[in-house]
C-alpha positions, 0 to 999 in steps of 0.5 A, a space after each residue: 320126405 323120401 327114403 333118403 330123408 330128404 324133404 320133397 318140395 313140390 311147386 303147385 303154382 300153375 297157370 291154366 285156361 279152362 273153358 267149354 263152349 256150347 252151341 244150341 240150335 232150335 228149329 221150329 216148323 209150325 204145326 209139325 214139330 220142334 227140333 233142338 240140338 245142343 253140342 258141348 265142347 270142353 277144352 284141354 286142361 293142364 294142371 300141376 298134377 293132372 291133365 284132361 283131354 278135350 271132349 265133345 258131345 251132343 244132345 238132341 230133342 224132338 217134340 210135337 204138339 198133338 190133340 189140338 195143342 192140349 198134349 205134347 209128345 217128346 223124345 230126348 237123347 243125351 250123348 247121341 254119338 257116345 262121345 262124352 269121354 273124360 280122359 284124365 291123367 294124374 301124375 306125380 314123381 312116383 306114379 302116373 294114373 290114366 282114367 277114362 270116364 264115360 257113360 255106358 250108353 246114350 240115354 233116351 227119354 220119351 215123354 207125354 204131357 197132357 194139359 187138362 183144362 188149359 192150353 199150352 199158352 195158358 201155362 205161362 204165369 204173369 207175375 204182374 197180374 193182380 188178382 181181383 179180390 172179391 169180398 163176400 158180405 154176409 
């Protein structure tokens, strides 16, 4: 009801296509390093009371096996171009609101993994393997 005592009827029926795409690439150079990138793109979205602009961002990772493949050192970075910005506009008959949401800065993570008493290939679990049950008689 507005100030003139008239009933306001809003129609929220709206068709929209919302989609995002990702491209994952991985480059392995044996005995040297592994490099991986992931690029994400989200399409524009329109609704009855809001719109969201399209945006794109990229993540990267690089890793290297060391100490005869007993350890791995890795560096990962999210949003390397600082482009993950969600721009949304909300609107109604009485107001318009613009919002920009973004990370303050790209995230960088360095990690070191050492595998005690096992090689990198030994970490895989074989679920089909049956354990030999040995029973000791006293």
